[in-house]
N, CA, C, O and the ligand as a Tripos MOL2 file, in Angstrom:
@<TRIPOS>MOLECULE
protein
  225   223    57     0     0
PROTEIN
NO_CHARGES

@<TRIPOS>ATOM
      1 N         -66.3480 -337.8500  126.2380 N.3       1 MET1
      2 CA        -66.6680 -336.9450  125.2280 C.3       1 MET1
      3 C         -68.0700 -336.1370  125.5080 C.2       1 MET1
      4 O         -69.0470 -336.7190  125.9810 O.2       1 MET1
      5 N         -68.0780 -334.8290  125.1950 N.am      2 ASN2
      6 CA        -69.3760 -334.1790  125.5030 C.3       2 ASN2
      7 C         -70.1180 -333.7250  124.2680 C.2       2 ASN2
      8 O         -69.5970 -333.3300  123.2250 O.2       2 ASN2
      9 N         -71.3780 -333.8340  124.5240 N.am      3 CYS3
     10 CA        -72.2680 -333.4650  123.3940 C.3       3 CYS3
     11 C         -72.0370 -332.0410  122.8770 C.2       3 CYS3
     12 O         -72.0450 -331.1530  123.7300 O.2       3 CYS3
     13 N         -71.8290 -331.6970  121.5810 N.am      4 PRO4
     14 CA        -71.8140 -330.5620  121.1460 C.3       4 PRO4
     15 C         -73.0370 -329.6670  121.3150 C.2       4 PRO4
     16 O         -72.9540 -328.4550  121.5120 O.2       4 PRO4
     17 N         -74.1230 -330.3160  121.2290 N.am      5 GLU5
     18 CA        -75.4010 -329.6360  121.4060 C.3       5 GLU5
     19 C         -75.8950 -328.9810  122.9270 C.2       5 GLU5
     20 O         -76.4140 -327.8930  123.1800 O.2       5 GLU5
     21 N         -75.5230 -330.0680  123.7800 N.am      6 CYS6
     22 CA        -76.0420 -329.7180  125.0960 C.3       6 CYS6
     23 C         -74.9690 -329.8340  126.1260 C.2       6 CYS6
     24 O         -75.2450 -329.4820  127.2730 O.2       6 CYS6
     25 N         -73.8060 -330.2750  125.8590 N.am      7 ASP7
     26 CA        -72.5980 -330.3620  126.7400 C.3       7 ASP7
     27 C         -72.7660 -331.6440  127.7390 C.2       7 ASP7
     28 O         -71.9960 -331.8810  128.6700 O.2       7 ASP7
     29 N         -73.8860 -332.4180  127.3940 N.am      8 ALA8
     30 CA        -73.9390 -333.4790  128.4200 C.3       8 ALA8
     31 C         -72.9470 -334.5760  127.9840 C.2       8 ALA8
     32 O         -72.4530 -334.5470  126.8560 O.2       8 ALA8
     33 N         -72.6340 -335.6100  128.9340 N.am      9 GLN9
     34 CA        -71.7370 -336.5770  128.5960 C.3       9 GLN9
     35 C         -72.3860 -337.6390  127.8140 C.2       9 GLN9
     36 O         -73.4410 -338.2110  128.0860 O.2       9 GLN9
     37 N         -71.5530 -337.8400  126.7280 N.am     10 VAL10
     38 CA        -71.9130 -338.8890  125.6550 C.3      10 VAL10
     39 C         -71.0570 -340.0610  125.8780 C.2      10 VAL10
     40 O         -69.8670 -340.0160  125.5680 O.2      10 VAL10
     41 N         -71.5930 -341.1160  126.4020 N.am     11 ALA11
     42 CA        -71.1270 -342.4960  126.5960 C.3      11 ALA11
     43 C         -70.4270 -343.0260  125.2850 C.2      11 ALA11
     44 O         -71.2270 -343.2800  124.3850 O.2      11 ALA11
     45 N         -69.3960 -343.1940  125.0590 N.am     12 VAL12
     46 CA        -68.6670 -343.8100  124.0140 C.3      12 VAL12
     47 C         -67.9280 -345.0030  124.3400 C.2      12 VAL12
     48 O         -66.8590 -344.8580  124.9340 O.2      12 VAL12
     49 N         -68.3140 -346.1180  124.0570 N.am     13 PRO13
     50 CA        -67.7850 -347.3500  124.4530 C.3      13 PRO13
     51 C         -66.1630 -347.4090  124.0600 C.2      13 PRO13
     52 O         -65.7090 -346.9130  123.0290 O.2      13 PRO13
     53 N         -65.4470 -348.0420  124.9760 N.am     14 GLU14
     54 CA        -63.8800 -347.9160  124.7140 C.3      14 GLU14
     55 C         -63.4560 -348.4340  123.4660 C.2      14 GLU14
     56 O         -62.4660 -348.0080  122.8700 O.2      14 GLU14
     57 N         -64.3480 -349.5460  122.9710 N.am     15 ASP15
     58 CA        -64.0430 -350.2110  121.7950 C.3      15 ASP15
     59 C         -64.7310 -349.6920  120.5060 C.2      15 ASP15
     60 O         -64.8460 -350.2720  119.4260 O.2      15 ASP15
     61 N         -65.1240 -348.5610  120.8470 N.am     16 ALA16
     62 CA        -66.0320 -347.7640  119.6910 C.3      16 ALA16
     63 C         -65.0240 -347.5430  118.4740 C.2      16 ALA16
     64 O         -63.8510 -347.1960  118.6120 O.2      16 ALA16
     65 N         -65.6440 -347.7900  117.2960 N.am     17 ILE17
     66 CA        -64.9050 -347.6630  115.9370 C.3      17 ILE17
     67 C         -65.2770 -346.4850  115.1920 C.2      17 ILE17
     68 O         -66.3490 -345.9240  115.4220 O.2      17 ILE17
     69 N         -64.5240 -346.0970  114.3760 N.am     18 ARG18
     70 CA        -64.9580 -344.9120  113.6230 C.3      18 ARG18
     71 C         -66.2660 -345.4820  112.8320 C.2      18 ARG18
     72 O         -66.4000 -346.6390  112.4330 O.2      18 ARG18
     73 N         -67.1820 -344.4380  112.6980 N.am     19 GLY19
     74 CA        -68.4610 -344.7000  111.8870 C.3      19 GLY19
     75 C         -69.6060 -345.3560  112.7950 C.2      19 GLY19
     76 O         -70.7250 -345.6470  112.3700 O.2      19 GLY19
     77 N         -69.1950 -345.5320  114.0120 N.am     20 GLU20
     78 CA        -70.1080 -346.0490  115.0400 C.3      20 GLU20
     79 C         -71.0890 -344.7730  115.4610 C.2      20 GLU20
     80 O         -70.6690 -343.6320  115.6560 O.2      20 GLU20
     81 N         -72.3560 -345.1540  115.5520 N.am     21 VAL21
     82 CA        -73.2450 -343.8630  116.0080 C.3      21 VAL21
     83 C         -73.6880 -344.0400  117.5050 C.2      21 VAL21
     84 O         -74.3120 -345.0120  117.9310 O.2      21 VAL21
     85 N         -73.2840 -342.9880  118.2170 N.am     22 VAL22
     86 CA        -73.8640 -342.9430  119.4830 C.3      22 VAL22
     87 C         -74.8770 -341.9200  119.5580 C.2      22 VAL22
     88 O         -75.0630 -341.1210  118.6400 O.2      22 VAL22
     89 N         -75.6470 -341.9300  120.8130 N.am     23 SER23
     90 CA        -76.7680 -341.1560  120.9340 C.3      23 SER23
     91 C         -76.5600 -340.2840  122.2080 C.2      23 SER23
     92 O         -76.1520 -340.8240  123.2360 O.2      23 SER23
     93 N         -76.7930 -339.1280  122.1750 N.am     24 CYS24
     94 CA        -76.6210 -338.3370  123.5450 C.3      24 CYS24
     95 C         -77.9470 -338.5940  124.4510 C.2      24 CYS24
     96 O         -79.0910 -338.4940  124.0080 O.2      24 CYS24
     97 N         -77.6390 -338.9140  125.6820 N.am     25 THR25
     98 CA        -78.8050 -339.1060  126.6800 C.3      25 THR25
     99 C         -79.3630 -337.8640  127.0260 C.2      25 THR25
    100 O         -80.4220 -337.8110  127.6520 O.2      25 THR25
    101 N         -78.6290 -336.6670  126.6090 N.am     26 GLY26
    102 CA        -79.2230 -335.3000  127.1580 C.3      26 GLY26
    103 C         -80.1300 -334.8470  126.2620 C.2      26 GLY26
    104 O         -81.2550 -334.5510  126.6660 O.2      26 GLY26
    105 N         -79.7810 -334.7120  124.8520 N.am     27 CYS27
    106 CA        -80.8710 -334.1010  123.9420 C.3      27 CYS27
    107 C         -81.2430 -335.1360  123.1000 C.2      27 CYS27
    108 O         -82.2280 -334.8650  122.4140 O.2      27 CYS27
    109 N         -80.7290 -336.3160  122.9230 N.am     28 GLY28
    110 CA        -81.0920 -337.4150  121.9210 C.3      28 GLY28
    111 C         -80.4080 -337.2360  120.7070 C.2      28 GLY28
    112 O         -80.6910 -338.0540  119.8320 O.2      28 GLY28
    113 N         -79.5860 -336.3820  120.4350 N.am     29 ALA29
    114 CA        -79.0040 -336.2260  119.0570 C.3      29 ALA29
    115 C         -78.2320 -337.3530  119.0140 C.2      29 ALA29
    116 O         -77.7020 -337.8970  119.9820 O.2      29 ALA29
    117 N         -78.1690 -337.7660  117.6160 N.am     30 SER30
    118 CA        -77.2790 -338.9970  117.2500 C.3      30 SER30
    119 C         -76.0070 -338.3290  116.6160 C.2      30 SER30
    120 O         -76.0050 -337.3310  115.8950 O.2      30 SER30
    121 N         -74.8820 -339.0970  117.0380 N.am     31 TYR31
    122 CA        -73.5280 -338.6040  116.5350 C.3      31 TYR31
    123 C         -72.8600 -339.6470  116.0020 C.2      31 TYR31
    124 O         -73.0850 -340.7490  116.5020 O.2      31 TYR31
    125 N         -71.9340 -339.5530  114.9220 N.am     32 GLU32
    126 CA        -71.1440 -340.5450  114.3150 C.3      32 GLU32
    127 C         -69.7710 -340.2630  114.7960 C.2      32 GLU32
    128 O         -69.3520 -339.1060  114.8240 O.2      32 GLU32
    129 N         -69.0540 -341.2720  115.1750 N.am     33 LEU33
    130 CA        -67.6150 -340.9860  115.4970 C.3      33 LEU33
    131 C         -66.8390 -340.9950  114.2620 C.2      33 LEU33
    132 O         -66.9670 -341.8250  113.3620 O.2      33 LEU33
    133 N         -66.1500 -340.1620  114.2780 N.am     34 VAL34
    134 CA        -65.1320 -339.8920  113.0730 C.3      34 VAL34
    135 C         -63.7700 -339.5630  113.6730 C.2      34 VAL34
    136 O         -63.6760 -339.0110  114.7690 O.2      34 VAL34
    137 N         -62.6770 -339.9230  112.9090 N.am     35 ARG35
    138 CA        -61.3950 -339.6950  113.2150 C.3      35 ARG35
    139 C         -60.9300 -338.6400  112.1930 C.2      35 ARG35
    140 O         -60.9020 -338.8980  110.9900 O.2      35 ARG35
    141 N         -60.6180 -337.6170  112.6260 N.am     36 ALA36
    142 CA        -60.1610 -336.4540  111.8080 C.3      36 ALA36
    143 C         -58.8360 -336.7220  111.0120 C.2      36 ALA36
    144 O         -58.6790 -336.2460  109.8880 O.2      36 ALA36
    145 N         -57.9300 -337.4650  111.5990 N.am     37 GLN37
    146 CA        -56.5430 -337.7990  111.1650 C.3      37 GLN37
    147 C         -56.2780 -339.1310  111.5260 C.2      37 GLN37
    148 O         -56.7400 -339.6190  112.5570 O.2      37 GLN37
    149 N         -55.5290 -339.7800  110.7030 N.am     38 SER38
    150 CA        -55.0370 -340.9530  111.0440 C.3      38 SER38
    151 C         -54.2680 -340.9320  112.3870 C.2      38 SER38
    152 O         -53.3590 -340.1140  112.5320 O.2      38 SER38
    153 N         -54.5840 -341.7700  113.3440 N.am     39 GLY39
    154 CA        -54.1820 -342.0710  114.6450 C.3      39 GLY39
    155 C         -54.4700 -340.9640  115.6030 C.2      39 GLY39
    156 O         -53.9620 -340.8810  116.7210 O.2      39 GLY39
    157 N         -55.3910 -340.0510  115.0460 N.am     40 GLY40
    158 CA        -55.9130 -338.8750  116.0300 C.3      40 GLY40
    159 C         -56.9540 -339.4010  116.7440 C.2      40 GLY40
    160 O         -57.3440 -340.5430  116.5000 O.2      40 GLY40
    161 N         -57.5330 -338.6260  117.7190 N.am     41 ALA41
    162 CA        -58.4410 -338.9560  118.5830 C.3      41 ALA41
    163 C         -59.8820 -338.7120  117.8380 C.2      41 ALA41
    164 O         -60.1110 -337.8430  116.9960 O.2      41 ALA41
    165 N         -60.8400 -339.7340  118.3730 N.am     42 LEU42
    166 CA        -62.2070 -339.8060  117.7990 C.3      42 LEU42
    167 C         -62.9260 -338.5370  118.2020 C.2      42 LEU42
    168 O         -62.8130 -338.1050  119.3490 O.2      42 LEU42
    169 N         -63.6370 -337.9520  117.3190 N.am     43 SER43
    170 CA        -64.6020 -336.7410  117.6920 C.3      43 SER43
    171 C         -65.9760 -337.0580  117.1850 C.2      43 SER43
    172 O         -66.2080 -338.0550  116.5010 O.2      43 SER43
    173 N         -66.7610 -336.2920  117.4950 N.am     44 LEU44
    174 CA        -68.3140 -336.5070  117.3930 C.3      44 LEU44
    175 C         -68.7150 -335.6160  116.1670 C.2      44 LEU44
    176 O         -68.3560 -334.4390  116.1410 O.2      44 LEU44
    177 N         -69.4500 -336.1570  115.1580 N.am     45 GLN45
    178 CA        -70.0530 -335.5370  114.0740 C.3      45 GLN45
    179 C         -71.5020 -335.8390  114.0090 C.2      45 GLN45
    180 O         -71.9100 -336.9840  114.2040 O.2      45 GLN45
    181 N         -72.3440 -334.7840  113.7240 N.am     46 PRO46
    182 CA        -73.7600 -335.2080  113.6650 C.3      46 PRO46
    183 C         -73.9410 -336.1530  112.8200 C.2      46 PRO46
    184 O         -73.4420 -335.9840  111.7070 O.2      46 PRO46
    185 N         -74.7010 -337.4260  113.0870 N.am     47 ALA47
    186 CA        -74.9600 -338.4780  112.1100 C.3      47 ALA47
    187 C         -76.0650 -338.1460  111.0430 C.2      47 ALA47
    188 O         -77.1650 -337.6610  111.3080 O.2      47 ALA47
    189 N         -75.6400 -338.4540  109.9060 N.am     48 GLU48
    190 CA        -76.5210 -338.0620  108.7680 C.3      48 GLU48
    191 C         -77.7280 -339.1890  108.7430 C.2      48 GLU48
    192 O         -77.6460 -340.2150  108.0680 O.2      48 GLU48
    193 N         -78.7270 -338.8940  109.4750 N.am     49 LEU49
    194 CA        -79.9370 -339.8040  109.3850 C.3      49 LEU49
    195 C         -80.9320 -339.2200  108.6390 C.2      49 LEU49
    196 O         -81.0170 -337.9990  108.5040 O.2      49 LEU49
    197 N         -81.6900 -340.0090  108.1470 N.am     50 GLU50
    198 CA        -82.7460 -339.5080  107.3460 C.3      50 GLU50
    199 C         -83.5340 -338.5630  108.2220 C.2      50 GLU50
    200 O         -83.6440 -338.7130  109.4390 O.2      50 GLU50
    201 N         -84.0820 -337.5700  107.5180 N.am     51 GLN51
    202 CA        -84.9110 -336.5140  108.4130 C.3      51 GLN51
    203 C         -86.1440 -337.2270  108.9130 C.2      51 GLN51
    204 O         -86.7810 -338.0450  108.2480 O.2      51 GLN51
    205 N         -86.4470 -336.8100  110.2510 N.am     52 GLU52
    206 CA        -87.5260 -337.3180  110.6840 C.3      52 GLU52
    207 C         -88.6780 -336.4050  110.8660 C.2      52 GLU52
    208 O         -88.4180 -335.2270  111.1100 O.2      52 GLU52
    209 N         -89.8980 -336.7750  110.7830 N.am     53 ASP53
    210 CA        -90.8590 -335.8490  110.9900 C.3      53 ASP53
    211 C         -91.3380 -335.9220  112.4470 C.2      53 ASP53
    212 O         -91.7980 -336.8830  113.0640 O.2      53 ASP53
    213 N         -91.0940 -334.5600  112.8670 N.am     54 TRP54
    214 CA        -91.3870 -334.5050  114.3090 C.3      54 TRP54
    215 C         -92.7940 -334.2200  114.7980 C.2      54 TRP54
    216 O         -93.1770 -334.2270  115.9680 O.2      54 TRP54
    217 N         -93.6830 -333.9020  113.4180 N.am     55 GLY55
    218 CA        -94.9540 -333.7270  113.7440 C.3      55 GLY55
    219 C         -95.4290 -332.1890  113.9920 C.2      55 GLY55
    220 O         -96.4930 -331.9090  114.5440 O.2      55 GLY55
    221 N         -94.5530 -331.2940  113.5380 N.am     56 GLU56
    222 CA        -94.5350 -329.9180  113.8450 C.3      56 GLU56
    223 C         -95.2340 -329.2200  112.4540 C.2      56 GLU56
    224 O         -95.3760 -327.9990  112.3810 O.2      56 GLU56
    225 ZN        -76.8490 -333.6840  123.7680 Zn       57 ZN57
@<TRIPOS>BOND
     1     1     2 1
     2     2     3 1
     3     3     4 2
     4     3     5 am
     5     5     6 1
     6     6     7 1
     7     7     8 2
     8     7     9 am
     9     9    10 1
    10    10    11 1
    11    11    12 2
    12    11    13 am
    13    13    14 1
    14    14    15 1
    15    15    16 2
    16    15    17 am
    17    17    18 1
    18    18    19 1
    19    19    20 2
    20    19    21 am
    21    21    22 1
    22    22    23 1
    23    23    24 2
    24    23    25 am
    25    25    26 1
    26    26    27 1
    27    27    28 2
    28    27    29 am
    29    29    30 1
    30    30    31 1
    31    31    32 2
    32    31    33 am
    33    33    34 1
    34    34    35 1
    35    35    36 2
    36    35    37 am
    37    37    38 1
    38    38    39 1
    39    39    40 2
    40    39    41 am
    41    41    42 1
    42    42    43 1
    43    43    44 2
    44    43    45 am
    45    45    46 1
    46    46    47 1
    47    47    48 2
    48    47    49 am
    49    49    50 1
    50    50    51 1
    51    51    52 2
    52    51    53 am
    53    53    54 1
    54    54    55 1
    55    55    56 2
    56    55    57 am
    57    57    58 1
    58    58    59 1
    59    59    60 2
    60    59    61 am
    61    61    62 1
    62    62    63 1
    63    63    64 2
    64    63    65 am
    65    65    66 1
    66    66    67 1
    67    67    68 2
    68    67    69 am
    69    69    70 1
    70    70    71 1
    71    71    72 2
    72    71    73 am
    73    73    74 1
    74    74    75 1
    75    75    76 2
    76    75    77 am
    77    77    78 1
    78    78    79 1
    79    79    80 2
    80    79    81 am
    81    81    82 1
    82    82    83 1
    83    83    84 2
    84    83    85 am
    85    85    86 1
    86    86    87 1
    87    87    88 2
    88    87    89 am
    89    89    90 1
    90    90    91 1
    91    91    92 2
    92    91    93 am
    93    93    94 1
    94    94    95 1
    95    95    96 2
    96    95    97 am
    97    97    98 1
    98    98    99 1
    99    99   100 2
   100    99   101 am
   101   101   102 1
   102   102   103 1
   103   103   104 2
   104   103   105 am
   105   105   106 1
   106   106   107 1
   107   107   108 2
   108   107   109 am
   109   109   110 1
   110   110   111 1
   111   111   112 2
   112   111   113 am
   113   113   114 1
   114   114   115 1
   115   115   116 2
   116   115   117 am
   117   117   118 1
   118   118   119 1
   119   119   120 2
   120   119   121 am
   121   121   122 1
   122   122   123 1
   123   123   124 2
   124   123   125 am
   125   125   126 1
   126   126   127 1
   127   127   128 2
   128   127   129 am
   129   129   130 1
   130   130   131 1
   131   131   132 2
   132   131   133 am
   133   133   134 1
   134   134   135 1
   135   135   136 2
   136   135   137 am
   137   137   138 1
   138   138   139 1
   139   139   140 2
   140   139   141 am
   141   141   142 1
   142   142   143 1
   143   143   144 2
   144   143   145 am
   145   145   146 1
   146   146   147 1
   147   147   148 2
   148   147   149 am
   149   149   150 1
   150   150   151 1
   151   151   152 2
   152   151   153 am
   153   153   154 1
   154   154   155 1
   155   155   156 2
   156   155   157 am
   157   157   158 1
   158   158   159 1
   159   159   160 2
   160   159   161 am
   161   161   162 1
   162   162   163 1
   163   163   164 2
   164   163   165 am
   165   165   166 1
   166   166   167 1
   167   167   168 2
   168   167   169 am
   169   169   170 1
   170   170   171 1
   171   171   172 2
   172   171   173 am
   173   173   174 1
   174   174   175 1
   175   175   176 2
   176   175   177 am
   177   177   178 1
   178   178   179 1
   179   179   180 2
   180   179   181 am
   181   181   182 1
   182   182   183 1
   183   183   184 2
   184   183   185 am
   185   185   186 1
   186   186   187 1
   187   187   188 2
   188   187   189 am
   189   189   190 1
   190   190   191 1
   191   191   192 2
   192   191   193 am
   193   193   194 1
   194   194   195 1
   195   195   196 2
   196   195   197 am
   197   197   198 1
   198   198   199 1
   199   199   200 2
   200   199   201 am
   201   201   202 1
   202   202   203 1
   203   203   204 2
   204   203   205 am
   205   205   206 1
   206   206   207 1
   207   207   208 2
   208   207   209 am
   209   209   210 1
   210   210   211 1
   211   211   212 2
   212   211   213 am
   213   213   214 1
   214   214   215 1
   215   215   216 2
   216   215   217 am
   217   217   218 1
   218   218   219 1
   219   219   220 2
   220   219   221 am
   221   221   222 1
   222   222   223 1
   223   223   224 2
@<TRIPOS>SUBSTRUCTURE
     1 MET1         2 RESIDUE 1 A MET
     2 ASN2         6 RESIDUE 1 A ASN
     3 CYS3        10 RESIDUE 1 A CYS
     4 PRO4        14 RESIDUE 1 A PRO
     5 GLU5        18 RESIDUE 1 A GLU
     6 CYS6        22 RESIDUE 1 A CYS
     7 ASP7        26 RESIDUE 1 A ASP
     8 ALA8        30 RESIDUE 1 A ALA
     9 GLN9        34 RESIDUE 1 A GLN
    10 VAL10       38 RESIDUE 1 A VAL
    11 ALA11       42 RESIDUE 1 A ALA
    12 VAL12       46 RESIDUE 1 A VAL
    13 PRO13       50 RESIDUE 1 A PRO
    14 GLU14       54 RESIDUE 1 A GLU
    15 ASP15       58 RESIDUE 1 A ASP
    16 ALA16       62 RESIDUE 1 A ALA
    17 ILE17       66 RESIDUE 1 A ILE
    18 ARG18       70 RESIDUE 1 A ARG
    19 GLY19       74 RESIDUE 1 A GLY
    20 GLU20       78 RESIDUE 1 A GLU
    21 VAL21       82 RESIDUE 1 A VAL
    22 VAL22       86 RESIDUE 1 A VAL
    23 SER23       90 RESIDUE 1 A SER
    24 CYS24       94 RESIDUE 1 A CYS
    25 THR25       98 RESIDUE 1 A THR
    26 GLY26      102 RESIDUE 1 A GLY
    27 CYS27      106 RESIDUE 1 A CYS
    28 GLY28      110 RESIDUE 1 A GLY
    29 ALA29      114 RESIDUE 1 A ALA
    30 SER30      118 RESIDUE 1 A SER
    31 TYR31      122 RESIDUE 1 A TYR
    32 GLU32      126 RESIDUE 1 A GLU
    33 LEU33      130 RESIDUE 1 A LEU
    34 VAL34      134 RESIDUE 1 A VAL
    35 ARG35      138 RESIDUE 1 A ARG
    36 ALA36      142 RESIDUE 1 A ALA
    37 GLN37      146 RESIDUE 1 A GLN
    38 SER38      150 RESIDUE 1 A SER
    39 GLY39      154 RESIDUE 1 A GLY
    40 GLY40      158 RESIDUE 1 A GLY
    41 ALA41      162 RESIDUE 1 A ALA
    42 LEU42      166 RESIDUE 1 A LEU
    43 SER43      170 RESIDUE 1 A SER
    44 LEU44      174 RESIDUE 1 A LEU
    45 GLN45      178 RESIDUE 1 A GLN
    46 PRO46      182 RESIDUE 1 A PRO
    47 ALA47      186 RESIDUE 1 A ALA
    48 GLU48      190 RESIDUE 1 A GLU
    49 LEU49      194 RESIDUE 1 A LEU
    50 GLU50      198 RESIDUE 1 A GLU
    51 GLN51      202 RESIDUE 1 A GLN
    52 GLU52      206 RESIDUE 1 A GLU
    53 ASP53      210 RESIDUE 1 A ASP
    54 TRP54      214 RESIDUE 1 A TRP
    55 GLY55      218 RESIDUE 1 A GLY
    56 GLU56      222 RESIDUE 1 A GLU
    57 ZN57       225 GROUP 0 **** ****
């Protein structure tokens, strides 16, 4: 699976389950695994984490 943001490879464990959060090693974004439809393939959705203060 590739990161929607930077297109880097995102490692998804073979036994990953829906709702699991994975991080992109390229840009550091976190994604939640979602299944769009029953029996369908897992896809990435930006994880709804609490907004972090990046100090800007
Ligand atoms: Zn990325």
